[in-house]
Each structure stands twice: as structure tokens, then as C-alpha cells.
MIPA-967344 format. One record per residue (C-alpha): residue number from 1; y, x, z; residue in one letter. Coordinates in nm, 3 decimals, decimal comma. Each point is the difference from the previous one (the first is absolute). Layout:
# MIPA-967344
+------+---------+---------+---------+------+
: resi :       y :       x :       z : resn :
+------+---------+---------+---------+------+
:  NUM :       Y :       X :       Z :    a :
...
+------+---------+---------+---------+------+
# end
This chain:
# MIPA-967344
+------+---------+---------+---------+------+
: resi :       y :       x :       z : resn :
+------+---------+---------+---------+------+
:    1 :   0,496 :  -1,756 :   0,738 :    x :
:    2 :  -0,059 :   0,379 :   0,034 :    x :
:    3 :   0,263 :   0,206 :  -0,173 :    x :
:    4 :  -0,102 :   0,339 :  -0,147 :    x :
:    5 :   0,240 :   0,250 :  -0,143 :    x :
:    6 :  -0,046 :   0,372 :  -0,100 :    x :
:    7 :   0,286 :   0,213 :  -0,161 :    x :
:    8 :  -0,074 :   0,021 :  -0,370 :    x :
:    9 :  -0,291 :  -0,250 :   0,008 :    x :
:   10 :   0,031 :  -0,328 :  -0,192 :    x :
:   11 :  -0,233 :  -0,232 :   0,199 :    x :
:   12 :   0,062 :  -0,313 :  -0,237 :    x :
:   13 :  -0,072 :   0,208 :  -0,305 :    x :
:   14 :  -0,316 :   0,152 :   0,147 :    x :
:   15 :  -0,141 :  -0,330 :   0,091 :    x :
:   16 :   0,079 :  -0,152 :  -0,344 :    x :
:   17 :  -0,145 :   0,275 :  -0,197 :    x :
:   18 :  -0,315 :   0,020 :   0,213 :    x :
:   19 :  -0,076 :  -0,349 :  -0,033 :    x :
:   20 :   0,079 :  -0,006 :  -0,375 :    x :
:   21 :  -0,252 :   0,278 :  -0,034 :    x :
:   22 :  -0,266 :  -0,189 :   0,180 :    x :
:   23 :   0,072 :  -0,322 :  -0,184 :    x :
:   24 :   0,009 :   0,186 :  -0,346 :    x :
:   25 :   0,353 :  -0,128 :  -0,105 :    x :
:   26 :   0,074 :   0,089 :  -0,348 :    x :
:   27 :  -0,368 :   0,037 :  -0,086 :    x :
:   28 :  -0,195 :  -0,238 :  -0,239 :    x :
:   29 :  -0,132 :  -0,267 :   0,228 :    x :
:   30 :   0,173 :   0,159 :   0,297 :    x :
:   31 :   0,262 :  -0,127 :   0,252 :    x :
:   32 :  -0,230 :  -0,220 :   0,212 :    x :
:   33 :  -0,267 :   0,026 :   0,276 :    x :
:   34 :  -0,298 :  -0,155 :  -0,198 :    x :
:   35 :  -0,237 :  -0,041 :   0,325 :    x :
:   36 :   0,263 :  -0,162 :   0,230 :    x :
:   37 :   0,143 :  -0,221 :  -0,294 :    x :
:   38 :  -0,348 :  -0,134 :  -0,068 :    x :
:   39 :  -0,185 :   0,006 :   0,322 :    x :
:   40 :   0,261 :  -0,089 :   0,261 :    x :
:   41 :   0,165 :  -0,340 :  -0,022 :    x :
:   42 :   0,377 :  -0,011 :  -0,036 :    x :
:   43 :   0,064 :  -0,176 :   0,331 :    x :
:   44 :  -0,245 :   0,220 :   0,209 :    x :
:   45 :   0,129 :   0,182 :   0,298 :    x :
:   46 :  -0,111 :   0,329 :   0,129 :    x :
:   47 :  -0,008 :   0,135 :   0,356 :    x :
:   48 :  -0,110 :   0,348 :   0,077 :    x :
:   49 :   0,017 :   0,299 :   0,208 :    x :
:   50 :   0,047 :   0,364 :  -0,120 :    x :
:   51 :  -0,193 :   0,226 :   0,239 :    x :
:   52 :  -0,104 :   0,363 :   0,015 :    x :
:   53 :  -0,361 :   0,106 :  -0,001 :    x :
:   54 :   0,100 :   0,350 :   0,096 :    x :
:   55 :   0,210 :   0,150 :   0,277 :    x :
:   56 :   0,311 :   0,072 :  -0,163 :    x :
:   57 :   0,371 :   0,081 :   0,002 :    x :
:   58 :   0,157 :  -0,298 :  -0,176 :    x :
:   59 :   0,235 :   0,029 :  -0,289 :    x :
:   60 :   0,108 :  -0,234 :  -0,278 :    x :
:   61 :  -0,002 :  -0,348 :   0,169 :    x :
:   62 :   0,341 :  -0,089 :  -0,120 :    x :
:   63 :  -0,085 :   0,074 :  -0,346 :    x :
:   64 :  -0,301 :  -0,220 :   0,033 :    x :
:   65 :   0,225 :  -0,265 :   0,108 :    x :
:   66 :   0,222 :   0,054 :  -0,283 :    x :
:   67 :  -0,292 :  -0,052 :  -0,255 :    x :
:   68 :  -0,101 :  -0,314 :   0,156 :    x :
:   69 :   0,346 :  -0,146 :   0,008 :    x :
:   70 :   0,065 :   0,106 :  -0,357 :    x :
:   71 :  -0,258 :  -0,264 :  -0,106 :    x :
:   72 :   0,051 :  -0,255 :   0,285 :    x :
:   73 :   0,352 :   0,036 :   0,147 :    x :
:   74 :  -0,081 :  -0,286 :   0,248 :    x :
:   75 :  -0,319 :   0,151 :   0,141 :    x :
:   76 :  -0,030 :   0,073 :   0,366 :    x :
:   77 :  -0,061 :   0,346 :   0,117 :    x :
:   78 :  -0,043 :   0,112 :   0,349 :    x :
:   79 :  -0,015 :   0,379 :   0,072 :    x :
:   80 :  -0,249 :   0,081 :   0,262 :    x :
:   81 :   0,054 :   0,384 :  -0,035 :    x :
:   82 :   0,279 :   0,220 :  -0,113 :    x :
:   83 :   0,026 :   0,303 :  -0,195 :    x :
:   84 :  -0,046 :   0,316 :   0,194 :    x :
:   85 :  -0,231 :  -0,175 :   0,242 :    x :
:   86 :  -0,338 :   0,178 :   0,091 :    x :
:   87 :  -0,272 :  -0,271 :   0,002 :    x :
:   88 :  -0,371 :  -0,014 :   0,071 :    x :
:   89 :  -0,263 :  -0,129 :  -0,266 :    x :
:   90 :   0,003 :  -0,365 :  -0,012 :    x :
:   91 :   0,365 :  -0,055 :   0,071 :    x :
:   92 :   0,175 :  -0,298 :  -0,182 :    x :
:   93 :   0,312 :   0,122 :  -0,166 :    x :
:   94 :   0,140 :  -0,326 :  -0,167 :    x :
:   95 :  -0,063 :  -0,360 :  -0,022 :    x :
:   96 :   0,114 :  -0,197 :  -0,313 :    x :
:   97 :  -0,002 :  -0,353 :  -0,110 :    x :
:   98 :   0,117 :  -0,158 :  -0,334 :    x :
:   99 :  -0,086 :  -0,095 :  -0,364 :    x :
:  100 :  -0,360 :   0,120 :  -0,051 :    x :
:  101 :   0,050 :   0,102 :  -0,366 :    x :
:  102 :   0,318 :   0,204 :   0,074 :    x :
:  103 :  -0,150 :   0,186 :   0,303 :    x :
:  104 :  -0,321 :   0,079 :  -0,172 :    x :
:  105 :   0,178 :   0,137 :  -0,306 :    x :
:  106 :   0,214 :   0,236 :   0,231 :    x :
:  107 :  -0,289 :   0,083 :   0,220 :    x :
:  108 :  -0,124 :   0,310 :  -0,183 :    x :
:  109 :   0,343 :   0,167 :  -0,046 :    x :
:  110 :   0,086 :  -0,072 :   0,357 :    x :
:  111 :  -0,316 :   0,147 :   0,132 :    x :
:  112 :   0,017 :   0,296 :  -0,236 :    x :
:  113 :   0,337 :   0,122 :   0,126 :    x :
:  114 :  -0,096 :  -0,061 :   0,378 :    x :
:  115 :  -0,328 :   0,191 :  -0,037 :    x :
:  116 :   0,159 :   0,270 :  -0,183 :    x :
:  117 :   0,306 :   0,064 :   0,225 :    x :
:  118 :  -0,206 :  -0,048 :   0,334 :    x :
:  119 :  -0,248 :   0,252 :  -0,129 :    x :
:  120 :   0,280 :   0,240 :  -0,042 :    x :
:  121 :   0,145 :  -0,073 :   0,337 :    x :
:  122 :  -0,346 :   0,025 :   0,163 :    x :
:  123 :  -0,083 :   0,340 :  -0,150 :    x :
:  124 :   0,355 :   0,121 :   0,084 :    x :
:  125 :  -0,033 :  -0,086 :   0,376 :    x :
:  126 :  -0,343 :   0,179 :   0,002 :    x :
:  127 :   0,185 :   0,320 :  -0,131 :    x :
:  128 :   0,253 :  -0,045 :   0,267 :    x :
:  129 :  -0,230 :  -0,042 :   0,281 :    x :
:  130 :  -0,209 :   0,298 :  -0,122 :    x :
:  131 :   0,322 :   0,229 :  -0,062 :    x :
:  132 :   0,133 :  -0,070 :   0,358 :    x :
:  133 :  -0,329 :  -0,034 :   0,200 :    x :
:  134 :  -0,216 :   0,282 :   0,165 :    x :
:  135 :   0,057 :   0,330 :  -0,171 :    x :
:  136 :   0,291 :  -0,118 :  -0,196 :    x :
:  137 :   0,375 :  -0,030 :   0,070 :    x :
:  138 :   0,167 :  -0,329 :   0,130 :    x :
:  139 :   0,328 :   0,130 :  -0,126 :    x :
:  140 :  -0,120 :   0,030 :  -0,372 :    x :
:  141 :   0,116 :  -0,263 :  -0,248 :    x :
:  142 :  -0,196 :  -0,150 :  -0,271 :    x :
:  143 :   0,135 :  -0,021 :  -0,363 :    x :
:  144 :  -0,117 :  -0,209 :  -0,306 :    x :
:  145 :   0,049 :   0,156 :  -0,353 :    x :
:  146 :   0,082 :  -0,132 :  -0,359 :    x :
:  147 :  -0,391 :  -0,035 :  -0,079 :    x :
:  148 :   0,048 :  -0,369 :  -0,032 :    x :
:  149 :  -0,113 :  -0,264 :  -0,245 :    x :
:  150 :   0,274 :  -0,056 :  -0,272 :    x :
:  151 :   0,195 :  -0,305 :   0,081 :    x :
:  152 :  -0,117 :  -0,023 :   0,374 :    x :
:  153 :   0,190 :   0,304 :   0,157 :    x :
:  154 :   0,244 :  -0,193 :   0,213 :    x :
:  155 :  -0,289 :  -0,235 :   0,125 :    x :
:  156 :  -0,236 :   0,302 :   0,077 :    x :
:  157 :   0,257 :   0,192 :   0,184 :    x :
:  158 :   0,104 :  -0,303 :   0,191 :    x :
:  159 :  -0,365 :  -0,024 :   0,101 :    x :
:  160 :  -0,010 :   0,364 :   0,116 :    x :
:  161 :   0,291 :  -0,074 :   0,224 :    x :
:  162 :  -0,216 :  -0,290 :   0,164 :    x :
:  163 :  -0,263 :   0,248 :   0,066 :    x :
:  164 :   0,228 :   0,243 :   0,164 :    x :
:  165 :   0,107 :   0,269 :  -0,250 :    x :
:  166 :   0,350 :   0,075 :  -0,139 :    x :
:  167 :   0,079 :  -0,004 :  -0,362 :    x :
:  168 :   0,056 :   0,309 :  -0,178 :    x :
:  169 :   0,195 :  -0,006 :  -0,334 :    x :
:  170 :   0,000 :  -0,342 :  -0,139 :    x :
:  171 :   0,030 :   0,141 :  -0,352 :    x :
:  172 :   0,142 :   0,281 :  -0,217 :    x :
:  173 :   0,344 :  -0,090 :   0,076 :    x :
:  174 :   0,050 :   0,030 :   0,387 :    x :
:  175 :  -0,092 :   0,378 :   0,043 :    x :
:  176 :  -0,090 :   0,290 :  -0,203 :    x :
:  177 :  -0,353 :   0,127 :   0,053 :    x :
:  178 :  -0,073 :   0,324 :  -0,151 :    x :
:  179 :  -0,368 :   0,049 :  -0,064 :    x :
:  180 :  -0,214 :   0,268 :  -0,180 :    x :
:  181 :   0,068 :  -0,114 :  -0,346 :    x :
:  182 :   0,370 :  -0,002 :   0,057 :    x :
:  183 :  -0,029 :   0,359 :   0,143 :    x :
:  184 :  -0,195 :   0,109 :  -0,292 :    x :
:  185 :   0,266 :  -0,118 :  -0,256 :    x :
:  186 :   0,293 :   0,117 :   0,215 :    x :
:  187 :  -0,168 :   0,338 :   0,050 :    x :
:  188 :  -0,019 :   0,029 :   0,383 :    x :
:  189 :   0,041 :  -0,220 :   0,315 :    x :
:  190 :   0,337 :   0,156 :   0,078 :    x :
:  191 :   0,138 :  -0,067 :  -0,357 :    x :
:  192 :  -0,115 :  -0,350 :   0,009 :    x :
:  193 :   0,159 :  -0,084 :   0,335 :    x :
:  194 :   0,321 :   0,164 :  -0,098 :    x :
:  195 :   0,025 :  -0,215 :  -0,304 :    x :
:  196 :  -0,025 :  -0,325 :   0,193 :    x :
:  197 :   0,219 :   0,138 :   0,272 :    x :
:  198 :   0,291 :   0,104 :  -0,272 :    x :
:  199 :  -0,051 :  -0,351 :  -0,151 :    x :
:  200 :   0,123 :  -0,149 :   0,313 :    x :
:  201 :  -0,335 :  -0,145 :   0,132 :    x :
:  202 :  -0,002 :  -0,037 :   0,377 :    x :
:  203 :  -0,366 :  -0,072 :   0,075 :    x :
:  204 :  -0,204 :   0,279 :  -0,142 :    x :
:  205 :  -0,370 :  -0,010 :   0,079 :    x :
:  206 :  -0,180 :   0,311 :  -0,129 :    x :
:  207 :  -0,383 :   0,032 :  -0,005 :    x :
:  208 :  -0,118 :   0,348 :   0,083 :    x :
:  209 :  -0,375 :   0,089 :  -0,065 :    x :
:  210 :   0,008 :   0,333 :   0,193 :    x :
:  211 :   0,201 :   0,176 :   0,287 :    x :
:  212 :   0,189 :   0,240 :  -0,233 :    x :
:  213 :   0,189 :  -0,305 :  -0,149 :    x :
:  214 :   0,136 :  -0,130 :   0,341 :    x :
:  215 :   0,311 :   0,246 :   0,014 :    x :
:  216 :   0,094 :  -0,008 :  -0,352 :    x :
:  217 :   0,012 :  -0,387 :   0,018 :    x :
:  218 :   0,207 :  -0,001 :   0,319 :    x :
:  219 :   0,228 :   0,262 :  -0,114 :    x :
:  220 :   0,064 :  -0,195 :  -0,318 :    x :
:  221 :   0,089 :  -0,320 :   0,206 :    x :
:  222 :  -0,318 :  -0,212 :   0,026 :    x :
:  223 :   0,049 :  -0,269 :   0,261 :    x :
:  224 :  -0,348 :  -0,089 :   0,059 :    x :
:  225 :  -0,326 :   0,204 :  -0,064 :    x :
:  226 :  -0,327 :  -0,160 :  -0,116 :    x :
:  227 :  -0,286 :   0,219 :   0,081 :    x :
:  228 :  -0,273 :  -0,058 :  -0,231 :    x :
:  229 :  -0,365 :   0,031 :   0,055 :    x :
:  230 :   0,012 :   0,235 :   0,293 :    x :
:  231 :  -0,252 :   0,011 :   0,276 :    x :
:  232 :   0,100 :  -0,054 :   0,354 :    x :
:  233 :   0,035 :   0,362 :   0,077 :    x :
:  234 :   0,218 :   0,077 :  -0,300 :    x :
:  235 :   0,202 :  -0,309 :   0,071 :    x :
:  236 :   0,058 :   0,122 :   0,354 :    x :
:  237 :   0,126 :   0,329 :  -0,139 :    x :
:  238 :   0,231 :  -0,167 :  -0,236 :    x :
:  239 :   0,143 :  -0,227 :   0,278 :    x :
:  240 :   0,080 :   0,329 :   0,186 :    x :
:  241 :   0,161 :   0,172 :  -0,281 :    x :
:  242 :   0,223 :  -0,312 :  -0,071 :    x :
:  243 :   0,093 :  -0,008 :   0,366 :    x :
:  244 :   0,152 :  -0,344 :  -0,020 :    x :
:  245 :   0,248 :   0,085 :  -0,264 :    x :
:  246 :  -0,105 :  -0,293 :  -0,208 :    x :
:  247 :  -0,274 :  -0,286 :   0,041 :    x :
:  248 :  -0,348 :   0,095 :  -0,107 :    x :
:  249 :  -0,261 :  -0,212 :  -0,160 :    x :
:  250 :  -0,360 :   0,047 :  -0,046 :    x :
:  251 :  -0,160 :  -0,131 :  -0,321 :    x :
:  252 :  -0,335 :   0,033 :  -0,185 :    x :
:  253 :  -0,353 :  -0,012 :   0,131 :    x :
:  254 :   0,086 :  -0,257 :   0,265 :    x :
:  255 :  -0,251 :  -0,248 :   0,108 :    x :
:  256 :  -0,093 :  -0,166 :   0,314 :    x :
:  257 :  -0,220 :   0,280 :   0,121 :    x :
:  258 :   0,258 :   0,274 :  -0,080 :    x :
:  259 :   0,333 :  -0,165 :   0,077 :    x :
:  260 :   0,006 :   0,053 :   0,385 :    x :
:  261 :  -0,046 :   0,397 :  -0,045 :    x :
:  262 :   0,275 :  -0,006 :  -0,260 :    x :
:  263 :   0,219 :  -0,196 :   0,236 :    x :
:  264 :  -0,057 :   0,242 :   0,281 :    x :
:  265 :   0,138 :   0,288 :  -0,207 :    x :
:  266 :   0,345 :  -0,125 :   0,096 :    x :
:  267 :   0,107 :  -0,141 :  -0,324 :    x :
:  268 :   0,252 :  -0,278 :   0,012 :    x :
:  269 :  -0,169 :  -0,221 :  -0,264 :    x :
:  270 :  -0,310 :  -0,059 :  -0,180 :    x :
:  271 :  -0,014 :  -0,178 :  -0,339 :    x :
:  272 :  -0,332 :  -0,175 :  -0,104 :    x :
:  273 :  -0,022 :  -0,152 :  -0,374 :    x :
:  274 :  -0,319 :  -0,183 :   0,082 :    x :
:  275 :   0,188 :  -0,243 :   0,209 :    x :
:  276 :   0,110 :  -0,186 :  -0,308 :    x :
:  277 :  -0,220 :   0,178 :  -0,246 :    x :
:  278 :  -0,356 :  -0,071 :   0,153 :    x :
:  279 :   0,050 :  -0,273 :   0,271 :    x :
:  280 :  -0,296 :  -0,255 :  -0,019 :    x :
:  281 :   0,125 :  -0,370 :   0,005 :    x :
:  282 :  -0,065 :  -0,201 :   0,320 :    x :
:  283 :  -0,249 :  -0,272 :  -0,001 :    x :
:  284 :   0,226 :  -0,300 :   0,034 :    x :
:  285 :  -0,096 :  -0,351 :  -0,109 :    x :
:  286 :   0,144 :  -0,364 :  -0,018 :    x :
:  287 :  -0,252 :  -0,267 :   0,115 :    x :
:  288 :   0,035 :  -0,370 :  -0,056 :    x :
:  289 :   0,021 :  -0,222 :   0,302 :    x :
:  290 :  -0,050 :  -0,384 :  -0,041 :    x :
:  291 :   0,290 :  -0,217 :   0,076 :    x :
+------+---------+---------+---------+------+
# end
């Protein structure tokens, strides 16, 4: 049996609640799979293979296994690929065998999570490849963001790691990130950073929209600068001004066509919200194989 743990993520609760949602537990007439219950004999067995119809970076297979085992603890599962693997279209990912009703009830939940997470991992690797390829910067690191689906942040950020990115903040608790609205309320970049510094915050990320904000942010104690919506030439000028005093990060206006030029400016990091916000699901299916 595959084990899957993420700090802060309750796998058992996630599996239970996802299946309960699909089964309609607590709703009038809910709490059952009407189709499998009435179409599939109680003693029927199911054997099948989960396969990818797309070329993907795999993510989420341990979660799929957990869904199947929740409803049939005695099912047999053989992993044919592993999270983080880059596989071509047509690759078999998992072979399962067990009680037909149980496995078909769990099928959609299992596929949904693998499709979603593999889609994120696949898009992430495409960004890493573009960022470090011709015209880019092999030393630049891709970051994800907090633009995640509520309730799925730990899993989506796990998927970006499988695709080659590094996690940015996990939430509001592990670093201060001073953005334009914080600056507007505080009165200035320098004042916002100073307040965070004086409160004892160690990691202070400060967003700057123009070059004039760089020195005030650094003087006040920013430990990381987020250079927002700057073109490559302006980014290069900002990097030269910072001169290695703190890490620099490009954000905003980043897509597969622009990321290489932004990376070539010399920034240490590039953050991309669409990794988790807009990744298309991978095409993955589960096909029955007769015993």
C-alpha cells in the first residue's frame, strides 16, 4: 500500500468528504451509488487499467489508490508509474482489481484528482522548460502562488513540485507579502515594510511596481522583492539596482511566450499564478479489462 502524507493535509478526511459529496450523504435519497447498486451484481469483480491519453507529468496516483481502498480495502493495486514521472500518451499508470461496485463508485473521484493534479504538474513542467530553455535562464526558479482552489492548496502545491516548481508561501502565515493595497493603506512602501520589520517578521516580501520603490523597500528591511508587471528591460534594470542584496522575483504578465525573456533579465525567481489557477485537466481514463 502506498503511503501519502503532506504536512497540514488530512488525507483520510479529504477522501471521506469527497466520496460523501459524490454519494450525496445527508441528502434526501442520498448516501448511495444508484447506478452501481442497481446495475452491478454484488459479487461482481472489476479489473481495469488507468491510463493517460495525453503526454503528462504524473501527479496524484497515491490519492487515487486511497479512494479505491476506502471502498474496497482488499482491492489489488499495482502502480505502473509514479508521481513526478514524465510519460508519453498511452501510458498505463495503474492496474486495479477488486469489488466492482466499490471500484466503480470510487472511479470518478480517483480520476478527478489525478487528472487535476497531473494537469498542474504538466503545465508547470512546460513553464520550467520554457524558462530555462533558449533565451531564458537555467538558474531561475519557478514559483507557484496562492491562486489555488479553496480546500485544495496543499495538493495543488504538491503537484507544482512534481512539475519542477518550488512552493512560494503556503498561506498568509509563513511570510509577510506586502502588496499594493497594503502600501496604499500604510501610506508608503517604506512604512509598510518598517511596520512588518518592527513587528519581528523575518521574511518580508515586498511588491514594487516601479523602480523608485526599490530603495525605500530595501532601506526599510525587505528581504525579498517582487517586481510586478515589469517588462524584461525594466526587470534587468531592477536587478542591477538591487545588486544581489536580496532575492528578486518577477511576477505578472508571465506566460509561456514571455517567461524566457523575463528569466533572462537575471531575476532569481518567477512566480506564475496560472500553474494552479488555469491548468487544464489531463486526459486520463480507467478502462475495464475482462478477467
